[in-house]
Kinemage of the C-alpha trace (Angstrom):
@kinemage 1
@onewidth
@group {chain A} dominant
@subgroup {mainchain}
@vectorlist {calphas} color= white
{ca met a 1} P 5.523 -51.739 5.817
{ca leu a 2} L 5.643 -50.158 2.357
{ca arg a 3} L 6.759 -52.300 -0.530
{ca pro a 4} L 9.645 -50.985 -2.673
{ca phe a 5} L 7.392 -49.826 -5.502
{ca ala a 6} L 5.107 -48.043 -3.010
{ca met a 7} L 8.068 -46.255 -1.454
{ca arg a 8} L 9.231 -45.134 -4.869
{ca gly a 9} L 5.720 -43.862 -5.577
{ca ala a 10} L 5.675 -41.913 -2.319
{ca arg a 11} L 9.019 -40.323 -3.156
{ca leu a 12} L 7.633 -39.258 -6.538
{ca leu a 13} L 4.462 -37.795 -5.038
{ca val a 14} L 5.996 -34.575 -3.709
{ca pro a 15} L 7.787 -33.414 -6.901
{ca cys a 16} L 4.738 -34.339 -8.963
{ca ala a 17} L 2.500 -32.356 -6.634
{ca val a 18} L 4.813 -29.358 -6.841
{ca ala a 19} L 4.860 -29.552 -10.625
{ca leu a 20} L 1.080 -29.744 -10.736
{ca ala a 21} L 0.779 -26.803 -8.368
{ca leu a 22} L 3.067 -24.734 -10.583
{ca ala a 23} L 0.888 -25.604 -13.519
{ca cys a 24} L -2.165 -24.438 -11.558
{ca arg a 25} L -0.368 -21.171 -10.879
{ca gly a 26} L -0.101 -20.516 -14.594
{ca gly a 27} L 3.598 -21.273 -14.868
{ca ala a 28} L 6.684 -19.275 -13.930
{ca arg a 29} L 7.249 -15.857 -15.410
{ca arg a 30} L 10.224 -13.601 -14.915
{ca glu a 31} L 9.508 -10.352 -13.100
{ca glu a 32} L 11.766 -7.405 -13.814
{ca pro a 33} L 13.305 -5.932 -10.624
{ca val a 34} L 11.660 -2.716 -9.456
{ca arg a 35} L 13.576 0.190 -7.959
{ca met a 36} L 11.795 2.056 -5.194
{ca pro a 37} L 12.368 5.683 -4.078
{ca ser a 38} L 15.214 6.036 -1.604
{ca leu a 39} L 16.069 8.629 1.029
{ca gln a 40} L 19.578 8.770 -0.405
{ca asp a 41} L 18.198 10.039 -3.715
{ca val a 42} L 16.803 13.211 -2.154
{ca pro a 43} L 18.987 16.359 -1.939
{ca asp a 44} L 19.201 18.305 1.319
{ca thr a 45} L 17.345 21.263 -0.205
{ca ala a 46} L 14.315 19.059 -0.827
{ca trp a 47} L 14.277 17.949 2.819
{ca thr a 48} L 14.350 21.568 3.927
{ca glu a 49} L 11.355 22.332 1.728
{ca leu a 50} L 9.469 19.254 2.937
{ca ala a 51} L 10.033 20.159 6.600
{ca ala a 52} L 8.290 23.493 5.992
{ca lys a 53} L 5.135 21.937 4.497
{ca arg a 54} L 1.887 21.281 6.322
{ca ile a 55} L 0.946 17.688 5.502
{ca trp a 56} L -2.204 15.844 6.577
{ca phe a 57} L -2.713 12.091 6.267
{ca gly a 58} L -5.966 10.288 7.117
{ca his a 59} L -5.777 6.534 7.720
{ca gln a 60} L -6.439 3.546 9.978
{ca ser a 61} L -4.146 0.851 11.417
{ca val a 62} L -1.737 0.318 8.502
{ca gly a 63} L -1.343 4.088 8.448
{ca asp a 64} L -0.321 3.896 12.104
{ca asp a 65} L 2.364 1.408 11.058
{ca ile a 66} L 3.613 3.722 8.319
{ca met a 67} L 3.749 6.749 10.589
{ca ala a 68} L 5.641 4.744 13.205
{ca gly a 69} L 8.199 4.131 10.465
{ca val a 70} L 8.274 7.848 9.614
{ca arg a 71} L 8.968 8.680 13.260
{ca asp a 72} L 11.722 6.050 13.382
{ca leu a 73} L 13.444 7.430 10.298
{ca ala a 74} L 13.072 11.077 11.320
{ca ala a 75} L 14.605 10.325 14.729
{ca ala a 76} L 17.500 8.424 13.164
{ca asp a 77} L 18.314 11.054 10.505
{ca pro a 78} L 18.102 14.719 11.608
{ca arg a 79} L 18.731 15.712 7.983
{ca leu a 80} L 15.078 14.912 7.239
{ca gly a 81} L 13.798 17.594 9.611
{ca val a 82} L 10.266 16.170 9.611
{ca arg a 83} L 8.079 16.924 12.627
{ca val a 84} L 5.423 14.242 13.128
{ca ala a 85} L 2.272 14.981 15.115
{ca ala a 86} L -0.880 12.988 15.832
{ca gly a 87} L -4.139 14.809 15.104
{ca gly a 88} L -5.175 17.503 12.677
{ca asp a 89} L -5.079 20.096 15.474
{ca ala a 90} L -1.299 20.193 15.041
{ca leu a 91} L -1.875 22.068 11.767
{ca ala a 92} L -3.301 25.054 13.650
{ca gly a 93} L 0.146 26.185 14.763
{ca gly a 94} L 2.834 27.743 12.637
{ca gly a 95} L 5.556 25.912 10.762
{ca gly a 96} L 5.740 22.637 8.936
{ca val a 97} L 4.302 19.430 10.338
{ca phe a 98} L 3.407 15.948 9.140
{ca ala a 99} L 0.053 15.499 10.906
{ca his a 100} L -1.922 12.286 10.769
{ca glu a 101} L -5.011 10.774 12.344
{ca arg a 102} L -7.537 7.988 11.993
{ca ile a 103} L -10.602 8.689 9.877
{ca gly a 104} L -13.761 6.682 9.203
{ca arg a 105} L -13.921 2.995 10.004
{ca asn a 106} L -12.589 -0.130 8.368
{ca gly a 107} L -14.933 -1.853 5.967
{ca asp a 108} L -16.480 1.420 4.756
{ca pro a 109} L -14.159 3.125 2.245
{ca gly a 110} L -16.802 5.659 1.233
{ca leu a 111} L -17.071 6.891 4.815
{ca lys a 112} L -13.297 7.404 4.965
{ca thr a 113} L -13.344 9.524 1.826
{ca asp a 114} L -16.355 11.497 3.052
{ca glu a 115} L -14.672 12.202 6.397
{ca phe a 116} L -11.459 13.194 4.618
{ca ala a 117} L -13.465 15.743 2.631
{ca arg a 118} L -15.389 17.011 5.664
{ca arg a 119} L -12.191 17.620 7.592
{ca leu a 120} L -10.605 19.552 4.725
{ca glu a 121} L -13.741 21.568 4.091
{ca gly a 122} L -14.185 22.251 7.791
{ca pro a 123} L -11.548 22.603 10.530
{ca leu a 124} L -8.534 22.061 8.247
{ca arg a 125} L -9.532 24.609 5.595
{ca gly a 126} L -6.594 26.854 4.744
{ca arg a 127} L -4.184 24.899 6.949
{ca val a 128} L -2.938 22.198 4.585
{ca asp a 129} L -0.341 22.162 1.793
{ca val a 130} L -0.396 18.402 1.069
{ca ala a 131} L -3.284 16.049 1.835
{ca phe a 132} L -3.989 12.379 1.304
{ca his a 133} L -5.860 9.449 2.755
{ca lys a 134} L -5.685 5.740 2.152
{ca tyr a 135} L -7.984 2.773 2.324
{ca cys a 136} L -7.176 -0.312 4.378
{ca tyr a 137} L -6.896 -3.869 3.112
{ca ala a 138} L -10.116 -4.415 5.088
{ca asp a 139} L -11.981 -1.926 2.878
{ca ile a 140} L -11.677 -3.942 -0.325
{ca gly a 141} L -12.316 -7.671 -0.386
{ca glu a 142} L -13.357 -10.426 -2.718
{ca gly a 143} L -16.960 -9.228 -3.039
{ca thr a 144} L -16.298 -5.474 -3.203
{ca asp a 145} L -17.831 -3.474 -6.057
{ca val a 146} L -14.483 -1.997 -7.054
{ca ala a 147} L -15.948 0.248 -9.756
{ca ala a 148} L -18.426 1.834 -7.345
{ca val a 149} L -15.830 2.395 -4.618
{ca phe a 150} L -13.419 4.001 -7.035
{ca glu a 151} L -16.101 6.168 -8.669
{ca his a 152} L -17.069 7.644 -5.284
{ca tyr a 153} L -13.396 8.304 -4.547
{ca arg a 154} L -12.824 9.913 -7.965
{ca arg a 155} L -15.852 12.214 -7.757
{ca thr a 156} L -14.924 13.378 -4.269
{ca met a 157} L -11.315 14.051 -5.195
{ca asp a 158} L -12.389 15.961 -8.315
{ca arg a 159} L -14.507 18.219 -6.114
{ca leu a 160} L -11.744 18.778 -3.574
{ca arg a 161} L -9.177 19.528 -6.255
{ca ala a 162} L -11.430 22.212 -7.718
{ca glu a 163} L -12.204 23.624 -4.288
{ca phe a 164} L -8.591 23.686 -3.059
{ca pro a 165} L -6.299 24.462 -6.037
{ca ala a 166} L -3.398 25.360 -3.724
{ca val a 167} L -3.380 21.920 -2.053
{ca val a 168} L -1.399 19.019 -3.484
{ca phe a 169} L -3.583 15.916 -3.297
{ca val a 170} L -1.795 12.565 -3.278
{ca his a 171} L -3.525 9.343 -4.309
{ca val a 172} L -2.533 6.156 -2.474
{ca thr a 173} L -3.038 2.588 -3.648
{ca thr a 174} L -4.669 0.161 -1.223
{ca pro a 175} L -2.371 -2.069 0.874
{ca leu a 176} L -2.155 -5.824 0.382
{ca val a 177} L -1.979 -8.886 2.603
{ca arg a 178} L 0.240 -11.957 2.616
{ca val a 179} L -1.282 -14.848 0.680
{ca gln a 180} L -1.569 -18.306 2.209
{ca ser a 181} L 1.375 -20.605 1.508
{ca gly a 182} L 2.653 -23.966 2.689
{ca pro a 183} L 1.021 -27.431 2.577
{ca arg a 184} L -2.569 -26.205 2.887
{ca ala a 185} L -2.154 -23.731 0.057
{ca leu a 186} L -0.538 -26.455 -2.050
{ca leu a 187} L -3.441 -28.800 -1.379
{ca lys a 188} L -5.935 -26.102 -2.361
{ca arg a 189} L -4.121 -25.572 -5.645
{ca leu a 190} L -4.168 -29.308 -6.348
{ca leu a 191} L -7.930 -29.243 -5.799
{ca gly a 192} L -8.320 -26.272 -8.131
{ca arg a 193} L -8.986 -23.781 -5.342
{ca ser a 194} L -7.168 -20.488 -4.862
{ca pro a 195} L -4.904 -20.066 -1.810
{ca gly a 196} L -6.378 -18.133 1.103
{ca arg a 197} L -6.467 -14.321 0.803
{ca tyr a 198} L -5.575 -14.394 -2.893
{ca pro a 199} L -9.055 -13.415 -4.208
{ca ala a 200} L -9.169 -10.333 -1.961
{ca asn a 201} L -5.750 -9.202 -3.187
{ca leu a 202} L -7.032 -9.659 -6.732
{ca ser a 203} L -9.845 -7.192 -5.973
{ca arg a 204} L -7.387 -4.765 -4.405
{ca glu a 205} L -5.210 -4.964 -7.496
{ca arg a 206} L -8.222 -4.159 -9.701
{ca phe a 207} L -8.873 -1.078 -7.566
{ca asn a 208} L -5.211 -0.095 -7.626
{ca gln a 209} L -5.059 -0.445 -11.385
{ca arg a 210} L -7.937 2.013 -11.685
{ca met a 211} L -6.017 4.383 -9.431
{ca arg a 212} L -2.887 4.118 -11.566
{ca glu a 213} L -4.691 4.396 -14.884
{ca thr a 214} L -6.667 7.430 -13.749
{ca tyr a 215} L -3.948 9.460 -12.032
{ca ala a 216} L -0.431 8.226 -12.857
{ca gly a 217} L 1.427 10.814 -14.920
{ca arg a 218} L -1.260 13.413 -14.186
{ca glu a 219} L -1.386 13.674 -10.397
{ca pro a 220} L 0.840 12.292 -7.624
{ca val a 221} L 0.297 8.594 -6.905
{ca phe a 222} L 2.038 6.894 -3.994
{ca asp a 223} L 1.962 3.233 -4.943
{ca leu a 224} L 1.835 1.650 -1.498
{ca ala a 225} L 0.787 -1.721 -2.918
{ca ala a 226} L 3.811 -1.825 -5.217
{ca ile a 227} L 6.165 -1.050 -2.336
{ca glu a 228} L 4.587 -3.648 -0.054
{ca ser a 229} L 4.954 -6.287 -2.783
{ca thr a 230} L 8.573 -5.468 -3.691
{ca arg a 231} L 11.487 -7.078 -1.857
{ca pro a 232} L 14.617 -5.060 -1.013
{ca asp a 233} L 16.392 -6.598 -4.035
{ca gly a 234} L 13.617 -5.359 -6.347
{ca arg a 235} L 11.907 -8.708 -6.966
{ca arg a 236} L 8.113 -8.712 -6.775
{ca glu a 237} L 5.908 -10.934 -4.636
{ca ile a 238} L 3.429 -12.048 -7.299
{ca val a 239} L 0.926 -14.850 -6.674
{ca arg a 240} L -0.561 -16.606 -9.703
{ca phe a 241} L -3.556 -18.854 -9.887
{ca gly a 242} L -5.071 -20.153 -13.105
{ca ala a 243} L -4.973 -17.361 -15.674
{ca gly a 244} L -4.794 -14.594 -13.069
{ca ser a 245} L -2.124 -13.019 -10.897
{ca ala a 246} L -1.969 -10.434 -8.142
{ca pro a 247} L 0.785 -8.881 -6.024
{ca ala a 248} L 0.928 -9.731 -2.331
{ca leu a 249} L 2.530 -8.352 0.805
{ca val a 250} L 6.133 -9.575 1.102
{ca pro a 251} L 6.188 -12.067 4.030
{ca ala a 252} L 9.303 -10.457 5.500
{ca tyr a 253} L 7.402 -7.160 5.928
{ca thr a 254} L 4.739 -8.523 8.291
{ca thr a 255} L 4.258 -10.683 11.360
{ca asp a 256} L 0.470 -11.135 11.209
{ca gly a 257} L 0.046 -11.240 7.427
{ca ser a 258} L -1.649 -7.839 7.204
{ca his a 259} L 0.122 -5.143 9.233
{ca leu a 260} L 3.675 -3.931 8.784
{ca asn a 261} L 6.477 -5.031 11.090
{ca glu a 262} L 9.553 -2.881 11.741
{ca ala a 263} L 11.212 -3.831 8.441
{ca gly a 264} L 8.000 -3.251 6.507
{ca arg a 265} L 7.112 0.064 8.049
{ca arg a 266} L 10.625 1.458 7.586
{ca arg a 267} L 10.578 0.307 3.982
{ca val a 268} L 7.277 2.029 3.263
{ca ala a 269} L 8.066 5.126 5.339
{ca gly a 270} L 11.362 5.683 3.529
{ca ala a 271} L 9.651 5.481 0.147
{ca leu a 272} L 6.854 7.795 1.331
{ca leu a 273} L 9.231 10.460 2.632
{ca ala a 274} L 11.307 10.354 -0.562
{ca phe a 275} L 8.087 10.620 -2.573
{ca leu a 276} L 6.784 13.590 -0.582
{ca ala a 277} L 10.124 15.384 -0.786
{ca arg a 278} L 9.908 15.323 -4.581
{ca leu a 279} L 6.299 16.457 -4.938
{ca pro a 280} L 5.770 19.192 -7.516
{ca ala a 281} L 3.881 22.355 -6.677
{ca pro a 282} L 0.144 22.355 -7.492
{ca arg a 283} L -0.671 23.273 -11.083
């Protein structure tokens, strides 16, 4: 049986541990709310124009989640007028279509970009108005050479832009994952170790920062990572450890910590459709 002073010590252990963990996180810092694009912000004329465009999106599993959200929203709101089709072959017919398909394989971002280029330079030549592809969270991890991955992406996109001046190319930031939380994560912090999945998100954020710095304000950038890490009320999911910090997937947007659940995919799909509806014509 614990003596009185031992019981008091046990009661003090939890708040002290929490305080120490907060110190390990680098302290609290206020994040300004972020406002994401909304379907309600888009005029009907823009939806009519979007429905007439031929869009192609290359992706893997998170892209499947996003496109499931696009289908959900298009079915619920006829005003959008978006026709979703699986496979680039859908672009062979007349009229607007939002076509999508899997490209490359996870763990090899360079292959995804190369296949994106091959498809545009081959069977999809002359059939696309808007084109984009995205990497998966599995493509960029703790040990990834972020500079090399981005440089290959940049060189390829420069070539495609010069080759297809009539196509609008959209750049997409890499998706995030939910960072470990709870007692185990707290214990890791107390031992000076980062919570699980945090280092990989840090690498993804370094890649995404290169994407933003290179293209934002010059070419269209769909900031998927920012949307995944922003709650409906505009607050960010930011994880801090030591002197560093990185955004993370909002827990309410996922069931497995990596892929998007119904709430997450609708959130991202709504922002994507609003973004696409406001795309400028190619320069």
